[in-house]
N, CA, C and O atoms as a GROMACS GRO file, in nm:
protein
  280
    1MET      N    1   0.122 -24.629  -3.192
    1MET     CA    2   0.136 -24.690  -3.069
    1MET      C    3   0.001 -24.725  -3.000
    1MET      O    4  -0.014 -24.832  -2.941
    2GLY      N    5  -0.093 -24.634  -3.009
    2GLY     CA    6  -0.222 -24.661  -2.946
    2GLY      C    7  -0.289 -24.775  -3.003
    2GLY      O    8  -0.341 -24.858  -2.928
    3ARG      N    9  -0.294 -24.789  -3.148
    3ARG     CA   10  -0.364 -24.895  -3.211
    3ARG      C   11  -0.294 -25.034  -3.178
    3ARG      O   12  -0.357 -25.138  -3.167
    4ALA      N   13  -0.170 -25.024  -3.164
    4ALA     CA   14  -0.092 -25.147  -3.138
    4ALA      C   15  -0.125 -25.192  -2.995
    4ALA      O   16  -0.134 -25.313  -2.972
    5ALA      N   17  -0.143 -25.107  -2.905
    5ALA     CA   18  -0.186 -25.130  -2.766
    5ALA      C   19  -0.335 -25.198  -2.762
    5ALA      O   20  -0.362 -25.296  -2.692
    6ALA      N   21  -0.424 -25.131  -2.846
    6ALA     CA   22  -0.555 -25.182  -2.852
    6ALA      C   23  -0.561 -25.316  -2.907
    6ALA      O   24  -0.636 -25.401  -2.858
    7HIS      N   25  -0.480 -25.342  -3.015
    7HIS     CA   26  -0.477 -25.482  -3.078
    7HIS      C   27  -0.427 -25.579  -2.983
    7HIS      O   28  -0.482 -25.688  -2.972
    8GLN      N   29  -0.315 -25.544  -2.908
    8GLN     CA   30  -0.264 -25.645  -2.808
    8GLN      C   31  -0.364 -25.673  -2.704
    8GLN      O   32  -0.386 -25.789  -2.669
    9PHE      N   33  -0.431 -25.562  -2.647
    9PHE     CA   34  -0.525 -25.594  -2.536
    9PHE      C   35  -0.640 -25.673  -2.593
    9PHE      O   36  -0.672 -25.779  -2.538
   10LEU      N   37  -0.703 -25.629  -2.697
   10LEU     CA   38  -0.826 -25.699  -2.742
   10LEU      C   39  -0.793 -25.841  -2.795
   10LEU      O   40  -0.875 -25.932  -2.784
   11GLY      N   41  -0.673 -25.859  -2.851
   11GLY     CA   42  -0.621 -25.989  -2.894
   11GLY      C   43  -0.602 -26.089  -2.782
   11GLY      O   44  -0.612 -26.211  -2.801
   12ARG      N   45  -0.573 -26.035  -2.663
   12ARG     CA   46  -0.554 -26.115  -2.553
   12ARG      C   47  -0.693 -26.152  -2.477
   12ARG      O   48  -0.697 -26.237  -2.389
   13HIS      N   49  -0.802 -26.080  -2.520
   13HIS     CA   50  -0.924 -26.103  -2.460
   13HIS      C   51  -1.038 -26.116  -2.570
   13HIS      O   52  -1.124 -26.029  -2.587
   14PRO      N   53  -1.031 -26.229  -2.640
   14PRO     CA   54  -1.123 -26.249  -2.750
   14PRO      C   55  -1.263 -26.260  -2.693
   14PRO      O   56  -1.287 -26.292  -2.576
   15GLY      N   57  -1.356 -26.230  -2.788
   15GLY     CA   58  -1.499 -26.228  -2.750
   15GLY      C   59  -1.567 -26.102  -2.809
   15GLY      O   60  -1.515 -26.036  -2.898
   16ARG      N   61  -1.680 -26.075  -2.756
   16ARG     CA   62  -1.767 -25.968  -2.799
   16ARG      C   63  -1.735 -25.840  -2.727
   16ARG      O   64  -1.732 -25.838  -2.604
   17TRP      N   65  -1.713 -25.736  -2.798
   17TRP     CA   66  -1.674 -25.606  -2.740
   17TRP      C   67  -1.763 -25.492  -2.787
   17TRP      O   68  -1.800 -25.486  -2.904
   18GLU      N   69  -1.800 -25.400  -2.693
   18GLU     CA   70  -1.868 -25.276  -2.735
   18GLU      C   71  -1.788 -25.165  -2.669
   18GLU      O   72  -1.762 -25.163  -2.549
   19ILE      N   73  -1.749 -25.071  -2.759
   19ILE     CA   74  -1.664 -24.965  -2.720
   19ILE      C   75  -1.740 -24.830  -2.748
   19ILE      O   76  -1.782 -24.804  -2.861
   20ALA      N   77  -1.754 -24.747  -2.641
   20ALA     CA   78  -1.813 -24.617  -2.666
   20ALA      C   79  -1.719 -24.503  -2.673
   20ALA      O   80  -1.612 -24.501  -2.612
   21TYR      N   81  -1.762 -24.411  -2.750
   21TYR     CA   82  -1.682 -24.280  -2.778
   21TYR      C   83  -1.776 -24.168  -2.823
   21TYR      O   84  -1.887 -24.193  -2.869
   22GLN      N   85  -1.730 -24.051  -2.808
   22GLN     CA   86  -1.813 -23.937  -2.856
   22GLN      C   87  -1.771 -23.910  -3.004
   22GLN      O   88  -1.654 -23.904  -3.040
   23GLU      N   89  -1.876 -23.895  -3.084
   23GLU     CA   90  -1.848 -23.874  -3.227
   23GLU      C   91  -1.782 -23.737  -3.250
   23GLU      O   92  -1.709 -23.721  -3.348
   24ASP      N   93  -1.806 -23.634  -3.158
   24ASP     CA   94  -1.740 -23.507  -3.175
   24ASP      C   95  -1.592 -23.518  -3.157
   24ASP      O   96  -1.518 -23.430  -3.202
   25ASN      N   97  -1.544 -23.623  -3.092
   25ASN     CA   98  -1.397 -23.647  -3.071
   25ASN      C   99  -1.354 -23.718  -3.194
   25ASN      O  100  -1.352 -23.842  -3.192
   26ARG      N  101  -1.317 -23.645  -3.310
   26ARG     CA  102  -1.285 -23.701  -3.433
   26ARG      C  103  -1.166 -23.800  -3.430
   26ARG      O  104  -1.159 -23.900  -3.502
   27ALA      N  105  -1.074 -23.764  -3.340
   27ALA     CA  106  -0.956 -23.854  -3.327
   27ALA      C  107  -0.998 -23.994  -3.273
   27ALA      O  108  -0.956 -24.097  -3.325
   28ALA      N  109  -1.082 -23.994  -3.166
   28ALA     CA  110  -1.133 -24.112  -3.116
   28ALA      C  111  -1.213 -24.190  -3.212
   28ALA      O  112  -1.199 -24.312  -3.218
   29ALA      N  113  -1.298 -24.125  -3.288
   29ALA     CA  114  -1.392 -24.196  -3.381
   29ALA      C  115  -1.299 -24.264  -3.489
   29ALA      O  116  -1.320 -24.380  -3.522
   30ALA      N  117  -1.198 -24.191  -3.542
   30ALA     CA  118  -1.113 -24.247  -3.647
   30ALA      C  119  -1.025 -24.362  -3.587
   30ALA      O  120  -1.005 -24.464  -3.653
   31PHE      N  121  -0.973 -24.346  -3.462
   31PHE     CA  122  -0.893 -24.442  -3.399
   31PHE      C  123  -0.972 -24.575  -3.384
   31PHE      O  124  -0.922 -24.679  -3.426
   32TRP      N  125  -1.093 -24.573  -3.324
   32TRP     CA  126  -1.166 -24.695  -3.304
   32TRP      C  127  -1.217 -24.757  -3.420
   32TRP      O  128  -1.225 -24.880  -3.426
   33ARG      N  129  -1.255 -24.680  -3.519
   33ARG     CA  130  -1.300 -24.743  -3.656
   33ARG      C  131  -1.183 -24.811  -3.718
   33ARG      O  132  -1.198 -24.924  -3.765
   34GLN      N  133  -1.070 -24.752  -3.723
   34GLN     CA  134  -0.957 -24.813  -3.792
   34GLN      C  135  -0.909 -24.935  -3.703
   34GLN      O  136  -0.872 -25.040  -3.756
   35ALA      N  137  -0.912 -24.918  -3.575
   35ALA     CA  138  -0.869 -25.040  -3.496
   35ALA      C  139  -0.965 -25.155  -3.525
   35ALA      O  140  -0.920 -25.269  -3.541
   36ALA      N  141  -1.096 -25.128  -3.531
   36ALA     CA  142  -1.188 -25.241  -3.568
   36ALA      C  143  -1.162 -25.292  -3.701
   36ALA      O  144  -1.165 -25.414  -3.717
   37ARG      N  145  -1.135 -25.214  -3.801
   37ARG     CA  146  -1.110 -25.266  -3.942
   37ARG      C  147  -0.975 -25.351  -3.936
   37ARG      O  148  -0.962 -25.456  -4.000
   38ASP      N  149  -0.887 -25.304  -3.863
   38ASP     CA  150  -0.758 -25.378  -3.850
   38ASP      C  151  -0.778 -25.514  -3.785
   38ASP      O  152  -0.718 -25.613  -3.828
   39LEU      N  153  -0.858 -25.519  -3.688
   39LEU     CA  154  -0.881 -25.646  -3.610
   39LEU      C  155  -0.977 -25.744  -3.681
   39LEU      O  156  -0.951 -25.864  -3.685
   40VAL      N  157  -1.082 -25.693  -3.732
   40VAL     CA  158  -1.187 -25.784  -3.782
   40VAL      C  159  -1.238 -25.747  -3.925
   40VAL      O  160  -1.343 -25.796  -3.968
   41GLY      N  161  -1.168 -25.667  -3.991
   41GLY     CA  162  -1.212 -25.630  -4.130
   41GLY      C  163  -1.349 -25.552  -4.126
   41GLY      O  164  -1.364 -25.448  -4.062
   42ILE      N  165  -1.440 -25.609  -4.198
   42ILE     CA  166  -1.568 -25.539  -4.207
   42ILE      C  167  -1.674 -25.594  -4.119
   42ILE      O  168  -1.790 -25.554  -4.126
   43ARG      N  169  -1.630 -25.690  -4.031
   43ARG     CA  170  -1.724 -25.753  -3.942
   43ARG      C  171  -1.735 -25.679  -3.808
   43ARG      O  172  -1.704 -25.735  -3.702
   44TRP      N  173  -1.778 -25.554  -3.812
   44TRP     CA  174  -1.804 -25.470  -3.706
   44TRP      C  175  -1.922 -25.380  -3.730
   44TRP      O  176  -1.957 -25.362  -3.846
   45SER      N  177  -1.986 -25.323  -3.634
   45SER     CA  178  -2.102 -25.237  -3.664
   45SER      C  179  -2.088 -25.118  -3.558
   45SER      O  180  -2.020 -25.127  -3.455
   46GLY      N  181  -2.157 -25.014  -3.596
   46GLY     CA  182  -2.162 -24.892  -3.513
   46GLY      C  183  -2.301 -24.846  -3.503
   46GLY      O  184  -2.381 -24.867  -3.594
   47GLU      N  185  -2.333 -24.781  -3.391
   47GLU     CA  186  -2.464 -24.718  -3.373
   47GLU      C  187  -2.448 -24.607  -3.271
   47GLU      O  188  -2.352 -24.602  -3.194
   48ARG      N  189  -2.550 -24.516  -3.275
   48ARG     CA  190  -2.552 -24.405  -3.171
   48ARG      C  191  -2.649 -24.444  -3.073
   48ARG      O  192  -2.754 -24.497  -3.110
   49ARG      N  193  -2.623 -24.421  -2.943
   49ARG     CA  194  -2.713 -24.446  -2.834
   49ARG      C  195  -2.720 -24.325  -2.738
   49ARG      O  196  -2.622 -24.253  -2.719
   50PRO      N  197  -2.838 -24.305  -2.678
   50PRO     CA  198  -2.840 -24.189  -2.580
   50PRO      C  199  -2.761 -24.228  -2.451
   50PRO      O  200  -2.750 -24.344  -2.412
   51VAL      N  201  -2.709 -24.123  -2.391
   51VAL     CA  202  -2.633 -24.147  -2.269
   51VAL      C  203  -2.736 -24.173  -2.156
   51VAL      O  204  -2.825 -24.090  -2.135
   52PRO      N  205  -2.726 -24.281  -2.086
   52PRO     CA  206  -2.826 -24.306  -1.978
   52PRO      C  207  -2.819 -24.196  -1.872
   52PRO      O  208  -2.713 -24.146  -1.835
   53ASP      N  209  -2.936 -24.161  -1.827
   53ASP     CA  210  -2.954 -24.058  -1.727
   53ASP      C  211  -2.901 -23.924  -1.757
   53ASP      O  212  -2.887 -23.844  -1.666
   54LYS      N  213  -2.870 -23.891  -1.886
   54LYS     CA  214  -2.824 -23.760  -1.925
   54LYS      C  215  -2.892 -23.717  -2.057
   54LYS      O  216  -2.830 -23.714  -2.164
   55PRO      N  217  -3.018 -23.686  -2.045
   55PRO     CA  218  -3.093 -23.653  -2.159
   55PRO      C  219  -3.040 -23.532  -2.249
   55PRO      O  220  -3.068 -23.521  -2.368
   56ASP      N  221  -2.969 -23.452  -2.185
   56ASP     CA  222  -2.917 -23.330  -2.259
   56ASP      C  223  -2.783 -23.357  -2.322
   56ASP      O  224  -2.738 -23.276  -2.403
   57ALA      N  225  -2.715 -23.470  -2.289
   57ALA     CA  226  -2.590 -23.499  -2.350
   57ALA      C  227  -2.604 -23.546  -2.496
   57ALA      O  228  -2.707 -23.606  -2.530
   58PRO      N  229  -2.510 -23.522  -2.579
   58PRO     CA  230  -2.519 -23.580  -2.715
   58PRO      C  231  -2.507 -23.736  -2.707
   58PRO      O  232  -2.444 -23.791  -2.617
   59PRO      N  233  -2.568 -23.802  -2.802
   59PRO     CA  234  -2.561 -23.942  -2.800
   59PRO      C  235  -2.414 -23.990  -2.815
   59PRO      O  236  -2.331 -23.922  -2.875
   60GLU      N  237  -2.384 -24.114  -2.757
   60GLU     CA  238  -2.252 -24.172  -2.772
   60GLU      C  239  -2.258 -24.262  -2.900
   60GLU      O  240  -2.362 -24.315  -2.939
   61SER      N  241  -2.141 -24.273  -2.958
   61SER     CA  242  -2.123 -24.377  -3.065
   61SER      C  243  -2.075 -24.501  -3.001
   61SER      O  244  -1.992 -24.499  -2.910
   62TRP      N  245  -2.125 -24.608  -3.048
   62TRP     CA  246  -2.090 -24.743  -2.999
   62TRP      C  247  -2.043 -24.825  -3.112
   62TRP      O  248  -2.107 -24.830  -3.218
   63LEU      N  249  -1.932 -24.890  -3.092
   63LEU     CA  250  -1.876 -24.980  -3.196
   63LEU      C  251  -1.885 -25.121  -3.132
   63LEU      O  252  -1.852 -25.140  -3.015
   64SER      N  253  -1.931 -25.220  -3.211
   64SER     CA  254  -1.948 -25.354  -3.161
   64SER      C  255  -1.869 -25.447  -3.260
   64SER      O  256  -1.874 -25.437  -3.382
   65LEU      N  257  -1.800 -25.535  -3.193
   65LEU     CA  258  -1.712 -25.630  -3.273
   65LEU      C  259  -1.688 -25.754  -3.189
   65LEU      O  260  -1.693 -25.755  -3.066
   66THR      N  261  -1.660 -25.863  -3.267
   66THR     CA  262  -1.616 -25.987  -3.192
   66THR      C  263  -1.478 -26.022  -3.236
   66THR      O  264  -1.452 -26.041  -3.354
   67VAL      N  265  -1.388 -26.030  -3.140
   67VAL     CA  266  -1.249 -26.069  -3.164
   67VAL      C  267  -1.239 -26.218  -3.154
   67VAL      O  268  -1.266 -26.279  -3.051
   68PRO      N  269  -1.200 -26.273  -3.266
   68PRO     CA  270  -1.195 -26.423  -3.268
   68PRO      C  271  -1.065 -26.477  -3.177
   68PRO      O  272  -0.963 -26.411  -3.159
   69GLU      N  273  -1.087 -26.597  -3.130
   69GLU     CA  274  -0.972 -26.667  -3.064
   69GLU      C  275  -0.877 -26.707  -3.164
   69GLU      O  276  -0.918 -26.743  -3.275
   70LYS      N  277  -0.746 -26.703  -3.135
   70LYS     CA  278  -0.642 -26.737  -3.222
   70LYS      C  279  -0.610 -26.886  -3.212
   70LYS      O  280  -0.520 -26.935  -3.282
   0.00000   0.00000   0.00000
């Protein structure tokens, strides 16, 4: 149900997206990676970035993808 909602939302708003999540949240990491694969195949990337103004926080994982117009 969650992936279907993500697909519907992102499908209605094509363009470049960046989605942040905590890598320690394994369910979120698996969810967003699979959602990206379902939407755009292998045309997505991921990177870790520091949390702004929170030097002691673990870095966030960022997923970047471009949802094409239909």
